[in-house]
PLY file of the C-alpha trace (Angstrom):
ply
format ascii 1.0
element vertex 233
property float x
property float y
property float z
element edge 232
property int vertex1
property int vertex2
end_header
3.75 -0.79 23.74
1.98 0.31 27.10
-0.42 -1.40 30.27
-4.29 -1.50 30.88
-4.88 2.38 31.06
-3.61 3.25 28.00
-5.87 0.54 25.79
-8.30 3.58 25.77
-8.74 6.94 26.34
-12.46 7.10 25.81
-15.01 5.25 28.15
-16.33 2.53 26.18
-19.92 3.40 26.73
-19.84 6.98 26.92
-21.96 9.08 24.15
-24.48 7.50 21.32
-21.74 8.85 18.97
-18.90 6.35 20.84
-21.17 3.26 21.00
-22.08 3.32 17.72
-18.53 3.27 16.38
-17.18 0.34 15.17
-14.36 -1.13 16.83
-12.22 -3.64 16.24
-9.93 -5.32 19.63
-6.88 -7.61 17.67
-5.07 -10.12 19.60
-1.88 -10.23 18.40
-0.09 -13.77 18.47
2.51 -15.71 17.22
0.83 -19.11 15.36
-0.43 -21.40 18.52
-1.81 -25.14 18.33
-4.99 -23.28 19.76
-6.30 -19.32 20.28
-4.84 -18.08 23.16
-6.54 -18.41 26.48
-7.95 -14.85 26.73
-9.89 -15.08 23.10
-11.29 -18.50 24.26
-12.21 -16.76 27.54
-13.70 -13.68 26.19
-15.57 -15.16 23.35
-17.39 -17.61 25.59
-17.85 -14.33 27.74
-19.69 -13.12 24.57
-21.21 -15.70 24.14
-20.01 -15.91 20.45
-20.07 -19.04 17.94
-17.61 -19.32 14.63
-19.60 -16.85 12.52
-19.25 -16.94 8.57
-17.85 -14.19 8.05
-14.75 -14.48 10.44
-13.89 -17.58 8.41
-14.58 -15.23 5.19
-12.13 -12.85 6.58
-9.51 -15.73 7.28
-9.84 -16.49 3.34
-9.48 -13.46 2.35
-6.32 -12.78 4.27
-4.87 -16.14 3.55
-5.67 -14.97 -0.55
-3.86 -11.98 0.06
-0.66 -13.82 1.84
-0.96 -16.66 -0.62
0.06 -13.90 -3.81
2.66 -12.30 -1.74
6.52 -13.50 -1.57
7.16 -12.23 2.00
10.24 -13.59 4.18
9.88 -14.44 7.67
11.29 -10.47 8.43
10.14 -8.27 5.17
8.66 -5.25 6.94
7.05 -3.07 4.12
4.67 -5.52 3.98
2.26 -3.09 2.23
4.30 -2.80 -0.68
4.37 -6.21 -1.16
0.49 -7.11 -1.30
-0.14 -3.96 -3.11
-4.00 -2.76 -3.88
-5.32 -6.10 -3.88
-5.31 -6.10 0.18
-7.87 -3.37 0.34
-10.39 -4.94 -2.49
-9.71 -8.25 -0.95
-9.66 -7.56 2.77
-11.87 -4.30 3.09
-15.13 -6.00 2.36
-14.14 -8.61 4.62
-13.54 -6.77 7.82
-16.42 -4.18 6.64
-19.41 -7.49 6.35
-17.68 -8.74 10.07
-18.73 -4.84 11.54
-22.08 -4.76 9.75
-22.80 -8.26 11.12
-21.91 -7.05 14.68
-24.57 -4.24 14.32
-22.35 -1.56 16.23
-20.90 -4.57 19.15
-17.01 -4.32 19.29
-15.41 -7.31 17.77
-12.99 -9.59 18.81
-10.15 -11.07 16.53
-7.00 -13.15 16.88
-5.54 -14.64 13.60
-1.79 -15.30 13.13
-2.53 -13.60 9.47
-3.31 -10.73 10.70
-0.47 -9.75 12.93
1.75 -10.52 9.13
-0.97 -8.19 7.72
-0.83 -5.45 10.50
-0.06 -2.64 8.27
-2.86 -2.98 5.94
-5.15 -3.90 8.70
-4.06 0.04 10.05
-4.79 1.99 6.75
-8.18 -0.34 6.13
-9.63 0.14 9.43
-8.28 4.35 9.33
-10.14 4.56 5.78
-13.08 2.68 6.96
-12.91 4.86 10.74
-13.32 1.37 12.44
-11.61 1.94 16.01
-8.88 -0.15 17.15
-7.66 -1.60 19.75
-4.31 -3.63 20.34
-3.81 -6.45 22.88
-0.55 -8.79 22.71
-0.94 -12.24 24.20
2.40 -13.62 25.35
3.53 -16.71 26.05
7.02 -18.03 27.60
9.09 -18.27 24.64
10.15 -22.15 24.97
6.49 -22.95 25.61
5.75 -21.12 22.10
7.98 -22.15 20.00
7.57 -25.95 20.85
3.79 -25.33 20.17
4.60 -24.28 16.55
7.08 -26.85 16.11
4.82 -29.39 16.74
1.85 -27.63 15.09
3.57 -27.52 11.90
5.93 -30.12 12.58
8.94 -28.34 12.21
12.84 -27.95 14.08
12.60 -26.35 17.01
15.33 -23.86 15.74
12.99 -22.81 12.37
9.97 -22.85 15.00
11.89 -20.23 17.28
12.63 -18.02 14.46
9.16 -17.94 13.36
8.06 -17.31 16.97
10.57 -14.31 16.72
9.48 -12.77 13.21
6.03 -12.88 14.61
7.40 -10.88 17.92
9.40 -8.84 15.98
6.54 -7.41 13.62
4.18 -6.76 16.71
6.56 -4.75 18.30
7.55 -2.42 14.84
3.86 -1.96 14.18
2.61 -1.19 18.12
6.35 1.21 18.76
3.96 4.54 18.82
0.82 2.74 19.76
-1.17 2.05 22.62
-1.86 -1.60 23.71
-2.58 -3.90 26.21
0.22 -6.46 26.99
-1.22 -9.69 28.46
1.09 -12.89 29.64
-0.89 -15.85 29.20
0.91 -17.77 32.32
-0.34 -14.79 34.51
-3.90 -15.04 33.47
-4.50 -18.35 34.68
-4.59 -17.29 38.40
-5.84 -14.13 38.05
-7.54 -13.82 34.69
-10.64 -12.57 36.55
-8.53 -9.62 37.13
-5.99 -8.87 34.60
-9.18 -9.55 31.67
-11.68 -6.85 33.19
-10.26 -4.05 30.97
-11.02 -6.36 28.14
-13.96 -7.45 29.54
-14.86 -3.56 29.19
-13.79 -2.49 25.69
-16.04 -5.53 24.28
-18.99 -4.04 26.54
-18.75 -7.71 28.29
-20.38 -7.79 31.59
-17.55 -8.50 34.03
-16.64 -10.80 36.19
-18.59 -13.16 34.89
-21.41 -15.60 36.22
-20.72 -18.12 38.83
-21.43 -21.26 35.95
-19.79 -18.97 32.84
-16.33 -18.90 35.64
-16.47 -22.23 36.42
-16.23 -23.29 32.24
-13.27 -20.41 32.02
-11.41 -21.42 34.60
-11.62 -24.83 33.11
-10.26 -23.44 29.96
-7.57 -22.22 32.28
-6.70 -25.70 33.94
-6.30 -27.22 30.67
-3.69 -24.48 29.37
-1.81 -25.02 32.64
-1.60 -28.54 31.62
-0.44 -27.94 28.53
2.33 -25.43 29.57
3.63 -27.80 32.47
3.95 -30.41 29.48
6.42 -28.12 27.54
3.49 -26.73 24.98
2.48 -29.93 23.78
-1.16 -30.43 23.21
-1.91 -34.31 24.58
-3.27 -36.32 21.89
0 1
1 2
2 3
3 4
4 5
5 6
6 7
7 8
8 9
9 10
10 11
11 12
12 13
13 14
14 15
15 16
16 17
17 18
18 19
19 20
20 21
21 22
22 23
23 24
24 25
25 26
26 27
27 28
28 29
29 30
30 31
31 32
32 33
33 34
34 35
35 36
36 37
37 38
38 39
39 40
40 41
41 42
42 43
43 44
44 45
45 46
46 47
47 48
48 49
49 50
50 51
51 52
52 53
53 54
54 55
55 56
56 57
57 58
58 59
59 60
60 61
61 62
62 63
63 64
64 65
65 66
66 67
67 68
68 69
69 70
70 71
71 72
72 73
73 74
74 75
75 76
76 77
77 78
78 79
79 80
80 81
81 82
82 83
83 84
84 85
85 86
86 87
87 88
88 89
89 90
90 91
91 92
92 93
93 94
94 95
95 96
96 97
97 98
98 99
99 100
100 101
101 102
102 103
103 104
104 105
105 106
106 107
107 108
108 109
109 110
110 111
111 112
112 113
113 114
114 115
115 116
116 117
117 118
118 119
119 120
120 121
121 122
122 123
123 124
124 125
125 126
126 127
127 128
128 129
129 130
130 131
131 132
132 133
133 134
134 135
135 136
136 137
137 138
138 139
139 140
140 141
141 142
142 143
143 144
144 145
145 146
146 147
147 148
148 149
149 150
150 151
151 152
152 153
153 154
154 155
155 156
156 157
157 158
158 159
159 160
160 161
161 162
162 163
163 164
164 165
165 166
166 167
167 168
168 169
169 170
170 171
171 172
172 173
173 174
174 175
175 176
176 177
177 178
178 179
179 180
180 181
181 182
182 183
183 184
184 185
185 186
186 187
187 188
188 189
189 190
190 191
191 192
192 193
193 194
194 195
195 196
196 197
197 198
198 199
199 200
200 201
201 202
202 203
203 204
204 205
205 206
206 207
207 208
208 209
209 210
210 211
211 212
212 213
213 214
214 215
215 216
216 217
217 218
218 219
219 220
220 221
221 222
222 223
223 224
224 225
225 226
226 227
227 228
228 229
229 230
230 231
231 232
């Protein structure tokens, strides 16, 4: 896994062919009570709402995982889910790309981490560009969030967090990716999110009004982190 310079080897806006090719930016993260700050900030900058196609994508992944007998650390996911994965997940991904009409798509969903080899095969077969971003959090904060969200003992939550990080690490071992630490983003999100904004063809830096909204997201996340990962009720 590498840094921002390696996220893309080409200019996102260079050439008609490059611009027209579908692109999916996958934010890889462990389960959490809320999506990562970077995902929410960039979705806000995109002016995006929750499309029905994203809901359909989650349903497709749920359908695949519901029929799979997977352990936390299973690595042979492609063999476990079998050929149904392409038939179920492929159309959902294609619909999302079709609706985007050539614009890059930003996706964050823990289900995706469990199905990364399947995603990789589907995107390659459909000639959809893939970019990978890892959203990292302090392990203690991340595990506390999982424990609260799933009502699990802390040791079980730590095992879940570890299993997701292992899956991400295995998958990205020989792939370019961008690593972003949530806690570092809060104080310097304008600079640190710039490479991703470029990949997504988002105007950056954001307008003053939008910057205020993004900073409010950051401030709220800082309060959660300071509380040990517990979301205020």
